[in-house]
C-alpha positions in Angstrom: 357.9 -137.7 92.4 356.5 -135.4 95.1 358.3 -132.0 95.6 359.2 -130.9 99.0 356.7 -127.9 100.2 358.5 -124.5 100.0 357.2 -123.4 103.4 355.4 -125.6 105.9 353.2 -123.9 108.8 354.7 -124.2 112.1 352.4 -123.7 115.2 352.8 -120.7 117.1 352.1 -119.8 120.6 347.8 -120.7 121.9 346.1 -117.3 122.4 345.7 -117.0 126.1 341.9 -116.5 125.7 340.0 -119.5 127.6 337.6 -119.5 125.0 340.3 -119.1 121.6 339.9 -123.2 120.2 342.0 -121.5 116.7 346.0 -122.1 116.9 347.9 -119.5 115.0 350.8 -120.5 112.2 353.7 -118.6 111.2 355.4 -119.9 107.8 358.6 -121.1 108.6 361.0 -120.8 104.9 363.1 -124.2 103.6 366.7 -122.6 102.6 366.2 -122.0 98.6 368.9 -123.5 96.7 370.1 -121.3 94.0 369.1 -121.5 90.0 373.1 -121.2 89.7 373.7 -124.5 91.0 371.7 -126.6 88.9 372.5 -128.3 85.7 370.7 -128.7 82.9 371.3 -131.5 80.1 370.9 -131.9 76.7 371.2 -135.4 75.7 371.5 -137.4 72.6 370.4 -141.6 72.9 370.6 -144.2 70.7 369.1 -147.5 69.4 371.0 -150.6 68.1 369.8 -149.8 64.7 371.1 -146.1 65.0 367.6 -144.5 65.9 368.7 -140.8 67.8 366.3 -139.6 70.7 367.3 -136.1 71.8 365.6 -134.9 75.1 366.3 -132.4 78.3 366.9 -133.1 81.8 368.2 -131.6 84.8 369.3 -135.0 86.2 371.0 -136.7 83.4 371.9 -139.6 85.5 368.1 -140.4 86.2 366.6 -139.7 83.2 369.3 -142.5 80.9 368.7 -145.0 84.0 364.7 -144.2 83.4 365.5 -144.9 79.4 367.6 -147.9 79.7 364.9 -149.3 82.6 362.0 -148.3 80.4 360.1 -146.7 82.9 357.9 -145.1 80.6 356.3 -146.2 78.0 356.9 -144.4 74.8 359.1 -144.0 72.1 362.5 -144.6 73.2 361.0 -147.9 75.0 359.7 -149.0 71.5 362.6 -148.4 69.7 365.1 -150.2 72.6 367.0 -146.6 72.9 368.8 -146.6 75.9 372.7 -145.9 75.0 374.0 -142.3 75.7 376.1 -140.6 72.9 376.6 -137.3 73.9 375.1 -134.4 76.3 375.6 -130.8 77.1 375.2 -129.1 80.2 373.6 -125.7 80.8 372.7 -123.5 83.3 369.8 -122.1 82.8 366.3 -124.3 81.6 365.7 -121.8 78.4 369.4 -121.9 76.8 368.7 -125.9 76.9 365.5 -126.1 75.4 367.0 -123.8 72.9 369.9 -126.0 72.0 367.6 -129.3 71.9 365.6 -127.6 69.4 368.6 -126.6 67.0 369.9 -130.0 67.4 366.4 -131.4 66.1 366.1 -129.5 63.9 369.3 -129.9 62.5 369.8 -133.5 62.6 367.0 -134.5 59.2 368.9 -136.5 56.1 369.2 -134.5 52.7 367.8 -136.6 50.0 
């Protein structure tokens, strides 16, 4: 997926000089989406055999679809992990990643 550039050059008025062939540019800024408006999700997916997968994303709907569609070859495709069983929403990506690490660390069985 290609990201939209933050700003694109826009041609300015051409120079009055007949010998000038260079075009001058000025920057036009796109409106910024505030970071407060973004959401980050920690999610847990399960397989029919109850194998669990924990992940972080900024688009939960898109990411669950990718797992179900097996768009990315890897662990979730190999173990048929596609059922969303739990998620939490965060406004800060660092908090979401920290929570993912907490869940992964505490998920092991004690024998």
